[in-house]
VEXDREN-2710 file (C-alpha; in Angstrom, 1 decimal):
% VEXDREN-2710
k/r/px/py/pz
1/MET/133.4/112.4/111.8
2/LYS/130.2/110.6/112.5
3/LYS/128.2/113.9/112.2
4/ILE/129.8/114.6/108.8
5/THR/128.9/111.1/107.6
6/LEU/125.3/111.5/108.7
7/ALA/125.1/115.0/107.1
8/ILE/126.4/113.7/103.8
9/ALA/124.0/110.8/103.9
10/ALA/121.1/113.1/104.6
11/ILE/122.0/115.4/101.7
12/ALA/122.4/112.4/99.4
13/CYS/119.0/111.2/100.4
14/VAL/117.3/114.5/99.8
15/THR/118.9/115.0/96.4
16/GLY/118.8/111.3/95.4
17/CYS/115.3/110.4/96.7
18/LYS/113.5/112.0/93.8
19/LYS/112.2/109.5/91.3
20/ASP/110.6/109.5/87.9
21/TYR/107.0/108.2/87.5
22/THR/104.9/107.3/84.5
23/CYS/101.1/107.5/84.1
24/THR/99.8/105.1/81.5
25/CYS/96.2/105.4/80.5
26/VAL/94.4/102.9/78.2
27/ASP/91.0/102.9/76.6
28/ALA/88.4/101.1/78.7
29/SER/85.3/102.2/76.9
30/PRO/82.7/99.6/76.2
31/PHE/81.6/101.6/73.1
32/ASP/83.5/101.4/69.8
33/ASN/83.3/105.1/68.8
34/VAL/83.7/106.8/72.2
35/GLY/87.2/105.5/73.1
36/TYR/89.7/107.6/74.9
37/GLY/92.7/106.3/72.8
38/GLY/95.2/106.4/75.7
39/ARG/98.2/108.3/76.8
40/VAL/101.6/107.9/78.5
41/GLU/103.0/110.8/80.5
42/THR/106.3/110.9/82.4
43/PHE/106.8/113.0/85.5
44/GLU/110.5/113.5/86.4
45/GLY/112.3/114.2/89.7
46/LEU/109.3/113.9/92.1
47/SER/109.5/113.4/95.8
48/LYS/107.2/110.8/97.4
49/SER/104.6/113.4/98.4
50/GLU/104.7/115.2/95.0
51/ALA/104.2/111.8/93.3
52/LYS/101.3/111.0/95.6
53/ASP/99.6/114.3/94.8
54/LEU/100.1/114.0/91.1
55/GLN/98.9/110.5/91.0
56/ILE/95.6/111.6/92.5
57/GLU/95.3/114.7/90.2
58/GLU/96.8/113.5/86.9
59/CYS/96.5/109.7/86.9
60/PRO/93.2/108.5/88.1
61/GLU/92.9/104.7/88.3
62/ILE/89.4/104.8/86.9
63/ASP/87.7/107.5/84.9
64/PRO/84.3/108.3/86.5
65/PHE/82.7/107.8/83.1
66/GLY/84.5/104.5/82.4
67/PHE/86.3/105.6/79.3
68/PHE/89.8/104.9/80.5
69/THR/91.9/103.3/83.3
70/CYS/95.4/104.5/84.3
71/THR/98.3/102.9/86.1
72/TRP/101.0/104.9/88.0
73/THR/104.5/103.3/88.0
74/GLN/107.8/104.4/89.4
75/GLU/110.7/104.1/87.0
END
């Protein structure tokens, strides 16, 4: 019985541990006419490692040119 309970808990964690994340980027440009404008993008059903990879690739905290900043949040 104990093994069955542990197996069910493990399966529930694998299927239930996927979360939704949102990348919100806002204009940080010091120039009036060069602004980025901003964006909000949602990534659904990500594991922790997938979220970490996408955060690095798709949601940089600071643009190298200084036009925008982004925040990565778990929903």
